[in-house]
C-alpha positions in Angstrom: -0.5 -19.7 -29.3 -0.9 -17.8 -26.2 1.8 -17.2 -24.1 1.9 -18.4 -20.4 0.1 -15.1 -19.3 -2.1 -15.6 -22.1 -2.9 -19.2 -21.1 -3.5 -18.0 -17.4 -5.8 -15.2 -18.7 -7.8 -17.6 -20.5 -8.0 -20.3 -17.8 -9.2 -18.0 -15.2 -11.7 -15.7 -17.2 -12.9 -18.5 -19.2 -12.6 -16.5 -22.3 -10.5 -16.8 -25.8 -7.3 -14.7 -26.1 -7.4 -12.5 -29.0 -4.2 -10.4 -28.0 -1.1 -9.9 -26.0 1.0 -6.7 -25.0 4.0 -6.8 -22.8 3.6 -3.8 -20.3 6.8 -4.4 -18.6 8.9 -7.2 -17.2 6.4 -8.7 -15.1 3.0 -7.2 -16.4 1.2 -8.2 -19.5 -2.1 -6.8 -20.9 -4.1 -9.5 -22.5 -7.0 -8.9 -24.7 -10.0 -11.4 -24.8 -12.8 -11.9 -27.1 -15.4 -9.1 -27.5 -12.6 -6.3 -26.6 -12.3 -7.2 -22.7 -8.8 -6.6 -21.4 -7.0 -8.2 -18.2 -3.9 -7.7 -16.5 -1.5 -10.8 -16.1 1.1 -10.1 -12.9 4.0 -12.6 -13.1 5.9 -12.9 -9.5 8.7 -15.2 -8.2 7.0 -15.2 -4.6 3.7 -17.1 -4.5 3.3 -15.6 -1.1 3.4 -11.9 -2.2 1.0 -12.8 -5.2 -1.4 -14.5 -2.7 -1.3 -11.5 -0.5 -2.2 -9.2 -3.1 -4.8 -11.2 -4.2 -6.0 -11.2 -0.7 -5.7 -7.6 -0.1 -7.5 -6.6 -3.5 -10.7 -9.0 -2.2 -10.6 -7.3 1.2 -10.5 -3.8 0.2 -13.2 -4.8 -2.4 -15.3 -6.1 0.3 -15.5 -2.7 2.0 -17.7 -1.9 -0.9 -15.9 1.8 -0.7 -12.8 2.4 -3.1 -12.6 0.9 -6.1 -10.2 -1.9 -6.8 -9.7 -4.3 -10.0 -11.8 -7.6 -9.7 -9.4 -11.0 -9.2 -10.0 -13.6 -11.6 -7.4 -16.1 -10.3 -4.2 -16.8 -9.4 -1.7 -19.6 -9.5 2.0 -19.7 -7.8 3.4 -17.4 -10.2 0.7 -15.4 -12.3 -2.1 -13.2 -10.9 -5.0 -12.1 -13.4 -7.1 -9.1 -12.6 -9.2 -6.4 -14.5 -7.5 -3.5 -16.3 -8.6 -0.2 -15.2 -8.8 1.8 -18.4 -6.9 4.9 -17.8 -8.6 8.5 -17.5 -7.3 12.0 -16.2 -7.2 13.4 -12.6 -10.0 15.6 -11.5 -11.2 17.5 -8.7 -14.6 15.6 -8.8 -12.8 12.3 -8.8 -10.4 13.5 -6.1 -13.3 14.6 -3.6 -15.2 11.2 -4.0 -11.7 9.1 -3.4 -11.5 11.1 -0.1 -14.8 10.0 1.0 -14.4 6.6 -0.1 -10.9 6.2 1.4 -12.3 7.4 4.7 -14.9 4.9 4.5 -12.6 2.1 3.6 -10.5 2.9 6.8 -13.7 3.1 8.8 -14.4 -0.5 7.5 -11.7 -1.5 10.2 -9.5 -4.6 10.8 -9.2 -7.2 13.5 -6.1 -5.8 14.8 -3.0 -3.8 13.9 -0.9 -6.1 11.6 -3.8 -8.3 10.9 -3.7 -9.8 7.5 -6.6 -9.7 5.0 -8.8 -13.1 5.4 -6.9 -15.7 3.4 -3.7 -13.6 3.2 -0.4 -15.1 4.5 1.6 -13.4 7.5 4.3 -13.4 5.2 3.6 -10.7 2.6 5.3 -7.9 0.7 5.2 -4.3 -0.1 6.7 -3.7 -3.4 10.1 -5.7 -3.7 10.3 -6.3 0.1 9.1 -8.6 2.6 6.5 -7.5 5.1 5.2 -9.7 7.7 1.7 -9.3 8.9 1.7 -10.2 12.6 -1.3 -9.1 14.6 -0.6 -6.4 17.7 -2.6 -4.8 20.6 -1.6 -1.6 20.2 -0.2 0.9 17.3 2.8 2.4 18.8 4.5 -1.0 20.1 3.3 -3.1 17.0 4.5 -0.4 14.4 7.8 -0.1 16.2 8.5 -3.8 16.3 6.8 -5.1 12.7 7.0 -1.9 10.7 10.2 0.2 11.5 12.9 -1.9 13.5 12.9 -4.8 10.9 14.1 -2.6 8.1 16.3 -0.5 10.7 18.2 -3.7 11.1 18.2 -4.5 7.5 19.4 -1.0 6.5 22.5 -1.2 9.0 23.2 -4.8 8.2 23.6 -3.8 4.0 25.3 -0.7 5.3 23.1 1.8 4.0 22.5 3.2 7.6 25.4 3.9 10.3 25.1 2.4 13.7 25.1 6.1 15.1 22.4 7.2 12.5 20.1 4.0 13.4 20.2 5.2 17.0 18.3 8.0 16.0 15.3 6.1 14.4 15.6 3.8 17.7 15.0 6.9 19.6 11.7 7.3 17.8 10.4 3.9 18.6 11.2 4.3 22.4 9.2 7.6 22.1 6.5 6.2 20.0 3.8 6.2 22.8 4.0 10.1 23.1 4.4 10.5 19.4 1.6 8.5 18.1 -1.1 10.8 19.3 -4.7 9.9 20.4 -5.4 6.1 20.3 -7.6 4.8 17.3 -9.0 1.5 16.2 -7.2 -0.4 13.5 -8.2 0.6 10.0 -8.5 -1.1 6.8 -5.2 -0.2 5.0 -4.2 -0.1 1.3 -0.9 -0.3 2.9 1.2 0.9 0.1 -0.5 4.2 -0.9 1.8 5.8 -3.3 0.9 7.8 -6.3 1.8 5.0 -8.8 -0.9 2.8 -7.2 -3.7 5.1 -7.8 -5.0 5.2 -11.0 -7.4 7.8 -12.4 -9.8 5.7 -14.6 -11.5 6.8 -17.6 -14.7 6.3 -15.8 -14.1 9.3 -13.8 -13.2 7.1 -10.6 -10.4 6.7 -8.5 -8.9 2.9 -8.5 -6.4 1.4 -6.4 -4.0 -1.4 -7.3 -1.2 -3.5 -5.8 -2.3 -3.1 -2.3 0.2 -4.2 0.7 -3.0 -4.5 2.8 -3.3 -4.9 6.6 -4.6 -3.7 9.6 -2.9 -0.4 10.4 -3.1 3.2 11.6 -5.0 5.2 8.8 -2.5 8.3 9.3 -0.2 5.4 7.6 -2.0 5.6 4.1 -2.8 9.4 4.3 1.4 9.9 4.8 2.5 7.7 1.8 -0.1 9.9 -0.1 2.1 12.8 1.0 5.5 10.9 0.7 5.7 10.9 -3.2 2.9 13.2 -4.1 -0.5 12.8 -5.7 -2.9 14.9 -7.9 -5.3 17.2 -6.2 -4.1 16.3 -2.8 -5.5 19.1 -1.1 -8.9 18.1 -2.4 -8.6 14.4 -1.4 -8.0 15.4 2.1 -10.5 17.8 2.3 -12.9 15.2 1.5 -11.7 12.9 4.0 -11.4 15.3 6.7 -15.2 16.0 6.1 -16.3 12.4 6.2 -14.0 11.2 9.0 -12.0 14.2 10.6 -8.1 13.2 11.7 -7.1 13.9 15.5 -5.8 16.9 16.1 -1.8 17.2 15.4 -2.0 14.6 12.3 0.0 16.8 9.9 2.9 17.0 12.6 3.0 13.1 12.5 3.3 12.7 8.9 6.9 12.2 9.2 6.4 9.5 11.8 4.2 7.5 9.5 6.5 7.9 6.3 9.4 6.6 8.3 8.3 2.6 7.5 7.9 3.0 3.9 11.2 5.2 3.7 13.5 2.6 5.7 11.8 -0.1 3.1 13.1 2.2 0.1 16.3 2.5 2.3 16.9 -1.3 2.0 15.6 -1.5 -1.5 17.4 1.5 -3.3 20.0 2.5 -1.1 21.6 5.6 0.9 19.5 8.6 -0.7 16.5 7.1 1.1 18.4 6.3 4.4 18.9 10.2 4.6 15.1 11.1 3.9 14.6 8.4 6.8 16.8 10.2 8.8 15.4 13.6 8.5 11.8 12.0 9.2 13.2 10.7 12.3 14.3 13.7 13.3 11.0 15.6 12.3 9.0 13.1 14.2 11.2 13.7 17.6 10.6 17.4 17.4 7.0 16.7 18.2 8.0 15.2 21.4 
């Protein structure tokens, strides 16, 4: 008899289950008849799963980067296609850079706008994340991306009030630090290396989005933060497709402040020290 995950895969795909393999505590690989394989993700927060499914569909609608198809979801299970793994390659990296530029260019209604049918109360990894639309990026980024996690880091003791003042100073100076104004981009939103899959088909696939309308430099800063194979080739192809504003490399630390504060809240003091270093680096750009 199939497990709950297998039953969900059968229900949403309409195909019989022939095998199951747990991948982690929250992921199960389910094999269907004729050898087709899907992934079933278990989550305790129905809003987070709904946000992930809506994000995958929104990214797919742009017709640019490749994302797994969503077959269905209920309150605790999300069923998507599995991406057969391959190896990183320079050719795939170049195509990914061009496709990522096109994804960002597909745009969003506003900074902070959630995907269609996506909830305001979403998630980034294991942390809550609110998608609340704003009119200008500096104000929105401070109010809805940096300050909520800064307050949480102080409340849980991973940052001291004096240290938090450095980050608050960045928020006050954001209009001067942000660079030229840009329209809202369609972001993956959690674009670290673990969410970039190099497929057996020679293409790059993206999973686990925290999709929303934002600044395109944020996705690129996330790629820098934890490293990515052939990052130079990705960035070169991106720049050839949609050149970045002057000084973008000096703003990487500014855009990394958000994910570093999220990690500070989730994983502790080590990331708090990295967030402080990023804040100080951003202030040097004033």
